[in-house]
Wavefront OBJ file of the C-alpha trace (Angstrom):
o trace
v 49.910 111.815 179.578
v 50.253 109.871 176.393
v 48.498 112.680 174.561
v 51.004 115.227 175.938
v 53.988 113.051 175.023
v 52.671 112.568 171.494
v 52.106 116.315 171.181
v 55.709 117.054 172.272
v 57.117 114.522 169.786
v 55.031 116.020 166.989
v 56.199 119.559 167.829
v 59.792 118.388 167.955
v 59.495 116.739 164.535
v 57.982 119.888 163.106
v 60.804 121.994 164.586
v 63.426 119.637 163.187
v 61.688 119.551 159.829
v 61.375 123.296 159.795
v 65.044 123.596 160.756
v 66.155 121.368 157.929
v 63.992 123.225 155.479
v 65.462 126.483 156.729
v 68.899 125.192 155.766
v 68.023 124.929 152.094
v 71.626 125.790 151.000
v 72.609 122.303 152.211
v 72.399 119.480 149.696
v 72.442 115.910 150.948
v 72.422 113.349 148.177
v 72.024 110.211 150.263
v 74.486 107.426 150.768
v 72.540 104.471 149.544
v 74.738 103.606 146.575
v 72.531 105.333 144.048
v 73.882 104.985 140.520
v 75.711 106.897 139.240
v 78.060 107.390 142.190
v 78.331 111.108 141.401
v 74.808 111.412 142.812
v 76.228 110.974 146.345
v 77.082 114.492 147.522
v 77.400 116.565 150.646
v 77.736 120.293 150.087
v 76.080 123.655 149.708
v 74.082 125.234 146.943
v 74.784 128.852 147.841
v 77.813 131.083 147.143
v 79.380 130.854 150.609
v 82.492 129.073 151.926
v 82.102 125.730 153.680
v 83.839 125.438 157.062
v 84.458 122.240 159.000
v 84.536 123.078 162.712
v 85.480 121.036 165.785
v 85.779 122.370 169.309
v 84.446 125.671 168.018
v 87.516 126.071 165.871
v 87.726 126.093 162.086
v 89.743 123.036 161.034
v 89.127 123.084 157.287
v 87.710 125.589 154.822
v 86.467 125.005 151.284
v 86.548 128.384 149.611
v 83.868 129.427 147.160
v 84.918 131.436 144.120
v 83.679 131.587 140.533
v 87.292 131.142 139.317
v 89.285 129.546 142.178
v 88.878 126.328 144.152
v 91.259 126.113 147.072
v 91.177 124.445 150.463
v 92.510 125.648 153.784
v 93.570 123.284 156.577
v 94.137 125.088 159.846
v 93.109 128.379 158.260
v 89.851 129.922 157.090
v 91.736 132.151 154.624
v 93.854 129.878 152.433
v 96.197 131.552 150.002
v 94.523 131.920 146.641
v 97.541 130.820 144.620
v 97.630 127.329 146.189
v 95.181 124.463 145.814
v 95.723 123.336 149.428
v 97.060 125.606 152.165
v 98.094 123.929 155.458
v 98.789 126.305 158.328
v 100.172 125.216 161.673
v 102.277 126.834 164.360
v 104.888 125.505 166.765
v 103.158 123.177 169.215
v 100.195 122.748 166.894
v 99.739 119.182 165.584
v 99.246 120.662 162.139
v 102.860 121.853 162.324
v 103.845 118.262 161.630
v 102.809 118.810 158.026
v 101.537 116.192 155.611
v 102.040 112.475 156.198
v 101.017 109.687 153.842
v 101.112 106.151 155.210
v 100.581 102.798 153.571
v 99.371 99.584 155.196
v 101.149 96.337 154.311
v 99.252 93.177 153.558
v 100.537 91.827 156.864
v 98.875 94.632 158.739
v 101.985 96.608 159.697
v 101.987 100.297 158.898
v 105.004 101.850 157.225
v 105.856 105.329 156.044
v 104.391 105.964 152.634
v 105.661 107.434 149.427
v 105.798 110.978 150.797
v 106.411 112.286 154.285
v 106.757 116.044 154.883
v 107.817 116.387 158.501
v 108.112 119.699 160.382
v 108.433 118.219 163.844
v 111.825 116.535 163.945
v 115.261 116.656 162.417
v 115.563 112.877 162.454
v 115.759 111.074 159.131
v 114.924 107.602 160.502
v 111.204 107.376 159.718
v 111.026 103.628 159.047
v 108.034 101.396 159.641
v 107.346 99.232 162.692
v 108.537 96.029 161.029
v 111.810 97.236 159.549
v 110.288 99.076 156.613
v 111.900 102.304 155.467
v 110.736 105.622 154.129
v 110.672 105.860 150.380
v 110.977 109.625 150.584
v 111.280 112.129 153.446
v 111.249 115.898 153.115
v 111.474 118.081 156.171
v 113.052 121.322 157.351
v 115.234 121.946 160.360
v 112.956 122.172 163.461
v 112.349 125.286 165.505
v 113.548 127.603 162.777
v 111.637 130.438 161.161
v 113.697 129.966 157.950
v 114.277 126.219 157.848
v 116.432 124.157 155.511
v 114.785 121.579 153.276
v 116.241 118.097 153.300
v 115.588 114.977 151.231
v 116.536 111.452 152.160
v 115.681 107.903 151.136
v 116.074 104.535 152.800
v 116.862 106.079 156.208
v 120.079 107.666 154.925
v 121.116 111.038 156.337
v 120.282 113.857 153.958
v 121.234 112.919 150.440
v 120.047 116.303 149.181
v 119.641 119.483 151.202
v 118.514 122.973 150.222
v 119.811 125.468 152.786
v 117.913 128.594 153.704
v 120.708 130.640 152.074
v 119.990 129.001 148.721
v 122.954 126.610 148.779
v 122.299 123.036 147.629
v 124.242 120.083 148.969
v 124.408 116.533 147.618
v 125.985 114.083 150.034
v 126.594 116.884 152.543
v 124.351 118.726 154.978
v 126.629 121.770 154.956
v 127.117 122.923 151.343
v 129.806 125.578 150.931
v 128.673 126.833 147.503
v 125.528 127.203 145.397
v 125.955 123.547 144.440
v 128.228 121.312 146.508
v 128.722 117.577 145.882
v 130.603 115.619 148.554
v 131.987 112.096 148.235
v 130.758 111.628 144.679
v 130.966 112.753 141.077
v 128.727 114.605 138.628
v 128.000 112.879 135.327
v 126.246 114.506 132.359
v 125.166 112.203 129.548
v 122.958 112.234 126.496
v 122.517 114.695 123.636
v 120.537 117.920 123.641
v 119.259 120.201 120.839
v 122.597 122.067 120.790
v 124.877 119.030 120.685
v 126.287 116.532 123.150
v 126.146 116.674 126.964
v 127.319 120.119 127.992
v 127.680 122.836 130.618
v 126.974 126.486 129.793
v 128.488 129.505 131.554
v 127.350 133.121 131.804
v 124.777 135.020 129.812
v 121.339 136.304 130.742
v 117.841 136.481 129.320
v 118.783 139.634 127.399
v 122.498 139.152 126.645
v 123.928 135.832 125.418
v 120.806 133.873 126.330
v 122.515 130.700 125.088
v 125.485 131.273 127.383
v 128.830 133.025 126.990
v 130.896 129.826 127.047
v 130.158 126.139 126.801
v 131.954 122.851 127.444
v 130.565 119.987 125.395
v 131.490 116.344 124.990
v 130.973 115.698 121.299
v 130.903 112.511 119.261
v 129.048 113.992 116.284
v 131.909 113.526 113.788
v 133.759 110.176 113.743
v 137.415 110.664 114.603
v 136.716 114.074 116.143
v 135.491 112.877 119.529
v 136.414 114.879 122.585
v 135.768 117.815 124.868
v 134.892 120.985 122.981
v 135.311 124.416 124.590
v 133.065 126.651 122.490
v 131.331 130.037 122.266
v 127.554 129.772 121.662
v 125.867 131.784 118.931
v 124.903 135.213 120.276
v 127.646 135.284 122.888
v 129.919 138.286 123.316
v 132.686 138.387 120.721
v 133.284 135.639 118.180
v 131.177 132.494 118.435
v 132.265 129.086 117.229
v 133.627 125.670 118.146
v 136.997 124.267 119.161
v 138.549 127.315 120.814
v 140.133 124.524 122.822
v 139.605 120.834 122.001
v 140.721 117.873 124.108
v 140.660 114.870 121.785
v 139.830 111.401 123.069
v 143.362 110.261 122.170
v 144.826 112.844 124.580
v 145.951 115.326 121.957
v 145.039 119.000 122.373
v 143.881 121.324 119.630
v 143.538 125.104 119.571
v 141.085 126.271 116.894
v 140.855 122.714 115.579
v 139.011 119.541 116.540
v 141.574 117.417 114.694
v 144.891 117.776 116.563
v 147.671 115.720 114.976
v 150.287 116.321 117.685
v 150.278 116.576 121.469
v 149.505 120.271 120.911
v 148.199 121.511 117.564
v 147.616 125.254 117.162
v 145.659 126.395 114.130
v 146.708 130.040 114.221
v 149.361 132.310 115.712
v 151.003 131.810 119.088
v 152.621 134.261 121.520
v 154.604 133.087 124.533
v 155.260 136.058 126.767
v 153.598 139.030 128.401
v 150.925 140.363 125.985
v 150.930 143.707 127.777
v 154.509 144.377 126.677
v 154.897 142.103 123.647
v 153.013 141.831 120.385
v 153.214 139.145 117.722
v 154.886 140.573 114.592
v 152.858 140.249 111.416
v 153.634 137.286 109.211
v 154.801 134.950 111.978
v 153.131 131.975 113.650
v 155.140 131.922 116.912
v 156.849 134.523 119.059
v 158.708 133.651 122.262
v 159.662 136.475 124.565
v 163.150 136.317 126.184
v 164.236 133.382 124.005
v 164.230 129.601 123.677
v 166.656 127.155 125.294
v 166.968 123.937 123.335
v 169.511 121.230 122.590
v 168.677 121.112 118.905
v 167.115 123.348 116.287
v 166.197 121.999 112.871
v 165.086 124.443 110.192
v 163.302 122.862 107.247
v 164.068 124.062 103.715
v 160.871 124.540 101.764
v 162.405 123.525 98.390
v 165.826 123.223 96.677
v 165.681 126.772 95.329
v 165.950 128.025 98.911
v 169.431 126.547 99.226
v 172.657 127.832 97.653
v 173.615 125.018 95.262
v 172.845 127.390 92.390
v 176.241 129.036 93.028
v 177.925 126.025 91.425
v 175.588 126.009 88.427
v 177.165 126.844 85.026
v 176.890 130.485 84.182
v 176.705 131.744 87.767
v 178.319 135.157 87.786
v 180.663 135.893 90.663
v 181.175 139.477 91.750
v 184.810 140.372 91.122
v 186.830 140.866 94.290
v 187.494 144.480 93.381
v 183.741 145.135 93.337
v 183.323 143.221 96.596
v 186.001 145.402 98.156
v 184.354 148.583 96.916
v 180.889 147.417 98.169
v 182.220 146.502 101.626
v 184.060 149.818 101.984
v 180.832 151.670 101.135
v 178.169 149.573 102.971
v 180.194 147.948 105.740
v 178.679 144.509 105.077
v 178.820 141.856 102.391
v 176.574 142.043 99.321
v 173.128 140.410 99.841
v 173.721 140.178 103.613
v 171.343 142.226 105.823
v 172.849 145.168 107.642
v 172.924 145.396 111.420
v 170.010 147.865 111.291
v 167.945 145.480 109.191
v 168.673 142.653 111.626
v 167.552 144.846 114.519
v 164.285 145.709 112.781
v 163.449 142.368 111.181
v 165.268 139.788 113.242
v 167.224 136.776 112.058
v 165.651 134.238 109.726
v 167.684 131.132 110.506
v 166.768 129.318 107.315
v 167.431 132.164 104.897
v 170.527 133.298 106.795
v 172.005 129.799 106.745
v 171.329 129.638 103.003
v 172.878 133.101 102.513
v 175.960 132.163 104.514
v 176.255 128.995 102.444
v 176.012 131.144 99.294
v 178.887 133.311 100.515
v 180.951 130.265 101.473
v 180.383 128.743 98.053
v 181.198 132.053 96.325
v 184.340 132.305 98.454
v 185.208 128.746 97.480
v 184.847 129.602 93.796
v 186.977 132.720 94.325
v 189.675 130.593 95.999
v 189.502 128.060 93.183
v 189.984 130.829 90.621
v 192.839 132.349 92.643
v 194.429 128.919 93.003
v 194.166 128.351 89.242
v 195.840 131.686 88.588
v 198.483 130.900 91.182
v 199.219 127.543 89.594
v 199.562 129.262 86.206
v 201.956 131.792 87.714
v 203.930 129.021 89.393
v 204.242 127.146 86.083
v 205.319 130.312 84.328
v 207.850 131.034 87.082
v 209.202 127.512 86.835
v 209.562 127.796 83.059
v 211.208 131.202 83.422
v 213.634 129.847 86.023
v 214.538 126.970 83.726
v 215.252 129.418 80.905
v 217.394 131.626 83.156
v 219.381 128.697 84.497
v 219.983 127.408 80.965
v 221.188 130.848 79.880
v 223.632 131.056 82.756
v 225.149 127.679 81.845
v 225.684 128.712 78.222
v 227.574 131.873 79.265
v 229.993 129.848 81.262
l 1 2 3 4 5 6 7 8 9 10 11 12 13 14 15 16 17 18 19 20 21 22 23 24 25 26 27 28 29 30 31 32 33 34 35 36 37 38 39 40 41 42 43 44 45 46 47 48 49 50 51 52 53 54 55 56 57 58 59 60 61 62 63 64 65 66 67 68 69 70 71 72 73 74 75 76 77 78 79 80 81 82 83 84 85 86 87 88 89 90 91 92 93 94 95 96 97 98 99 100 101 102 103 104 105 106 107 108 109 110 111 112 113 114 115 116 117 118 119 120 121 122 123 124 125 126 127 128 129 130 131 132 133 134 135 136 137 138 139 140 141 142 143 144 145 146 147 148 149 150 151 152 153 154 155 156 157 158 159 160 161 162 163 164 165 166 167 168 169 170 171 172 173 174 175 176 177 178 179 180 181 182 183 184 185 186 187 188 189 190 191 192 193 194 195 196 197 198 199 200 201 202 203 204 205 206 207 208 209 210 211 212 213 214 215 216 217 218 219 220 221 222 223 224 225 226 227 228 229 230 231 232 233 234 235 236 237 238 239 240 241 242 243 244 245 246 247 248 249 250 251 252 253 254 255 256 257 258 259 260 261 262 263 264 265 266 267 268 269 270 271 272 273 274 275 276 277 278 279 280 281 282 283 284 285 286 287 288 289 290 291 292 293 294 295 296 297 298 299 300 301 302 303 304 305 306 307 308 309 310 311 312 313 314 315 316 317 318 319 320 321 322 323 324 325 326 327 328 329 330 331 332 333 334 335 336 337 338 339 340 341 342 343 344 345 346 347 348 349 350 351 352 353 354 355 356 357 358 359 360 361 362 363 364 365 366 367 368 369 370 371 372 373 374 375 376 377 378 379 380 381 382 383 384 385 386 387 388 389 390 391 392 393 394 395
């Protein structure tokens, strides 16, 4: 009996040994702490995948490829463009995703640095002793196209990416591509193109630097403010300070150095540009007029005023010539005609100076007439005295 038992044990050992030898692709490098540690291995030496199976079901696959090394969990065919591919369906424990947990020194387990949760829409994943999740990321449950939400410290979603591509900060229902609720957006710090900025428009082929930009600039002392600019390569004219809001509250157009509440470095049209154009040579045109309590027209220099009329040697036009000119032209000499006024408009400064010239010329004419009148009056008085004296002598 003992001989039979020994024979069976020997056969069994040979079968086991033969079986192990038949599995030569397996490599078992012991677990006895051999130095170096890299000598401890479990794996295969052939060019086949390695599957981990429980309950006759593949739970994990290590793919073999000369160029790729990827792992599948819940699938024997992991996607080749991912290092780890986790596949789980509704009702499958793998559908709960990836969960990393840390153990406190006191022995209580709390949620770890990263929790990706597919099983619940709750954001309260704290630990058993009052700990809180450092970071939770999970989609809406029971949805084929779920949203992706981020929260920290057990706060309802602080950031959410909806399945329509909308992103919400402080709201779980963003109404635009980027929606911030109950908060503000702050942009600080310089960048290679200048100060903190926002760029608008453009594409990879047209205006790659943006069509428009808004930049907060402090590059030049005394010229600090918000710069509305056109980046280089944008459509049309590029440059800075198309509109500039200075830190002192003054506004500049085509200048970053406004010296008044509104400083315009260029021409200005107030009106409908589809029906009105700015005449050449003017800085400002106002359609339909200006209502004001006071208008002050500056005189560029003294030669633009009419004091020269009273200068010695100024030649007045004789009244006979003035009469002849008026009868022919139907307006005073040097004064624009009605047709010229219609075509060119009224220059308040030059017209005021011209009117003053005519007033001063008229004054000189009156002075001359008065002098002649006084001479005539004296002559008449002398003549009357002579006549009266003659009459007395005849008597």
